[in-house]
BATORTI-923913 format. One record per residue (C-alpha): residue in one letter; x, y, z. Coordinates in nm, 3 decimals, padded with zeros to 5 digits. Layout:
# residues N
<atom residuo="A" c1="X" c2="Y" c3="Z"/>
...
//
This chain:
# residues 90
<atom residuo="M" c1="-01.840" c2="-04.016" c3="-02.109"/>
<atom residuo="N" c1="-01.738" c2="-04.055" c3="-02.473"/>
<atom residuo="K" c1="-01.698" c2="-03.678" c3="-02.504"/>
<atom residuo="V" c1="-01.454" c2="-03.670" c3="-02.212"/>
<atom residuo="I" c1="-01.241" c2="-03.950" c3="-02.357"/>
<atom residuo="S" c1="-01.249" c2="-03.783" c3="-02.698"/>
<atom residuo="F" c1="-01.139" c2="-03.453" c3="-02.541"/>
<atom residuo="F" c1="-00.834" c2="-03.610" c3="-02.374"/>
<atom residuo="R" c1="-00.736" c2="-03.789" c3="-02.697"/>
<atom residuo="E" c1="-00.744" c2="-03.454" c3="-02.878"/>
<atom residuo="V" c1="-00.537" c2="-03.296" c3="-02.601"/>
<atom residuo="R" c1="-00.274" c2="-03.571" c3="-02.637"/>
<atom residuo="A" c1="-00.266" c2="-03.520" c3="-03.014"/>
<atom residuo="E" c1="-00.222" c2="-03.143" c3="-02.973"/>
<atom residuo="F" c1="00.062" c2="-03.194" c3="-02.725"/>
<atom residuo="K" c1="00.248" c2="-03.394" c3="-02.988"/>
<atom residuo="N" c1="00.223" c2="-03.097" c3="-03.227"/>
<atom residuo="I" c1="00.383" c2="-02.852" c3="-02.981"/>
<atom residuo="T" c1="00.737" c2="-02.738" c3="-03.062"/>
<atom residuo="W" c1="00.914" c2="-02.733" c3="-02.727"/>
<atom residuo="P" c1="01.223" c2="-02.509" c3="-02.686"/>
<atom residuo="K" c1="01.567" c2="-02.661" c3="-02.649"/>
<atom residuo="K" c1="01.735" c2="-02.659" c3="-02.308"/>
<atom residuo="D" c1="01.976" c2="-02.375" c3="-02.398"/>
<atom residuo="T" c1="01.694" c2="-02.157" c3="-02.533"/>
<atom residuo="L" c1="01.484" c2="-02.228" c3="-02.224"/>
<atom residuo="I" c1="01.767" c2="-02.123" c3="-01.991"/>
<atom residuo="Q" c1="01.836" c2="-01.805" c3="-02.191"/>
<atom residuo="L" c1="01.471" c2="-01.700" c3="-02.191"/>
<atom residuo="T" c1="01.440" c2="-01.777" c3="-01.819"/>
<atom residuo="V" c1="01.741" c2="-01.554" c3="-01.744"/>
<atom residuo="V" c1="01.592" c2="-01.276" c3="-01.959"/>
<atom residuo="V" c1="01.255" c2="-01.294" c3="-01.779"/>
<atom residuo="I" c1="01.415" c2="-01.293" c3="-01.432"/>
<atom residuo="S" c1="01.648" c2="-01.005" c3="-01.528"/>
<atom residuo="I" c1="01.365" c2="-00.791" c3="-01.664"/>
<atom residuo="S" c1="01.155" c2="-00.868" c3="-01.354"/>
<atom residuo="I" c1="01.438" c2="-00.753" c3="-01.124"/>
<atom residuo="I" c1="01.498" c2="-00.435" c3="-01.327"/>
<atom residuo="V" c1="01.127" c2="-00.345" c3="-01.332"/>
<atom residuo="S" c1="01.094" c2="-00.410" c3="-00.958"/>
<atom residuo="L" c1="01.395" c2="-00.185" c3="-00.885"/>
<atom residuo="V" c1="01.256" c2="00.095" c3="-01.102"/>
<atom residuo="L" c1="00.909" c2="00.072" c3="-00.945"/>
<atom residuo="G" c1="01.061" c2="00.051" c3="-00.597"/>
<atom residuo="G" c1="01.267" c2="00.363" c3="-00.671"/>
<atom residuo="F" c1="00.963" c2="00.556" c3="-00.789"/>
<atom residuo="D" c1="00.767" c2="00.440" c3="-00.485"/>
<atom residuo="Y" c1="01.045" c2="00.555" c3="-00.252"/>
<atom residuo="I" c1="01.071" c2="00.895" c3="-00.425"/>
<atom residuo="F" c1="00.694" c2="00.956" c3="-00.421"/>
<atom residuo="T" c1="00.654" c2="00.837" c3="-00.061"/>
<atom residuo="T" c1="00.941" c2="01.053" c3="00.060"/>
<atom residuo="S" c1="00.820" c2="01.360" c3="-00.128"/>
<atom residuo="L" c1="00.460" c2="01.320" c3="-00.008"/>
<atom residuo="N" c1="00.578" c2="01.274" c3="00.350"/>
<atom residuo="Y" c1="00.791" c2="01.588" c3="00.317"/>
<atom residuo="I" c1="00.500" c2="01.787" c3="00.177"/>
<atom residuo="G" c1="00.252" c2="01.653" c3="00.432"/>
<atom residuo="T" c1="00.451" c2="01.722" c3="00.747"/>
<atom residuo="K" c1="00.429" c2="02.054" c3="00.926"/>
<atom residuo="P" c1="00.705" c2="02.182" c3="01.152"/>
<atom residuo="V" c1="00.629" c2="02.109" c3="01.516"/>
<atom residuo="P" c1="00.639" c2="02.420" c3="01.736"/>
<atom residuo="Q" c1="00.893" c2="02.403" c3="02.017"/>
<atom residuo="I" c1="00.746" c2="02.421" c3="02.365"/>
<atom residuo="N" c1="00.947" c2="02.600" c3="02.631"/>
<atom residuo="T" c1="00.961" c2="02.357" c3="02.922"/>
<atom residuo="N" c1="01.183" c2="02.577" c3="03.143"/>
<atom residuo="T" c1="00.895" c2="02.785" c3="03.278"/>
<atom residuo="L" c1="00.583" c2="02.676" c3="03.454"/>
<atom residuo="P" c1="00.258" c2="02.742" c3="03.276"/>
<atom residuo="T" c1="00.056" c2="03.028" c3="03.415"/>
<atom residuo="E" c1="-00.281" c2="02.956" c3="03.556"/>
<atom residuo="I" c1="-00.572" c2="03.085" c3="03.356"/>
<atom residuo="P" c1="-00.829" c2="03.242" c3="03.586"/>
<atom residuo="L" c1="-01.173" c2="03.094" c3="03.551"/>
<atom residuo="P" c1="-01.472" c2="03.325" c3="03.546"/>
<atom residuo="A" c1="-01.674" c2="03.330" c3="03.865"/>
<atom residuo="I" c1="-02.003" c2="03.156" c3="03.814"/>
<atom residuo="T" c1="-02.281" c2="03.219" c3="04.059"/>
<atom residuo="V" c1="-02.591" c2="03.010" c3="04.060"/>
<atom residuo="T" c1="-02.909" c2="03.163" c3="04.193"/>
<atom residuo="P" c1="-03.208" c2="02.938" c3="04.228"/>
<atom residuo="T" c1="-03.533" c2="03.066" c3="04.089"/>
<atom residuo="I" c1="-03.872" c2="02.944" c3="04.189"/>
<atom residuo="I" c1="-04.145" c2="02.956" c3="03.931"/>
<atom residuo="K" c1="-04.495" c2="02.962" c3="04.073"/>
<atom residuo="K" c1="-04.776" c2="02.812" c3="03.873"/>
<atom residuo="K" c1="-05.098" c2="03.007" c3="03.855"/>
//
């Protein structure tokens, strides 16, 4: 238990040594981070759109047009005749 209390005392002492930024500096750095995040997301989104569109263009084949004005012709089926065979055992 003494180690835990000692740890938190050291944490409090270290927090007093931290140099915190002023309000103006904090706002400026926040604006910079948000601006860079938006710019990077737009660039990555643009690349994603370009690659997706190009891969979809490459991957699609033209669909053949089917003439629906005429009826399809019937394909004749071959005549199949079944003849029973009897196998006699010797």
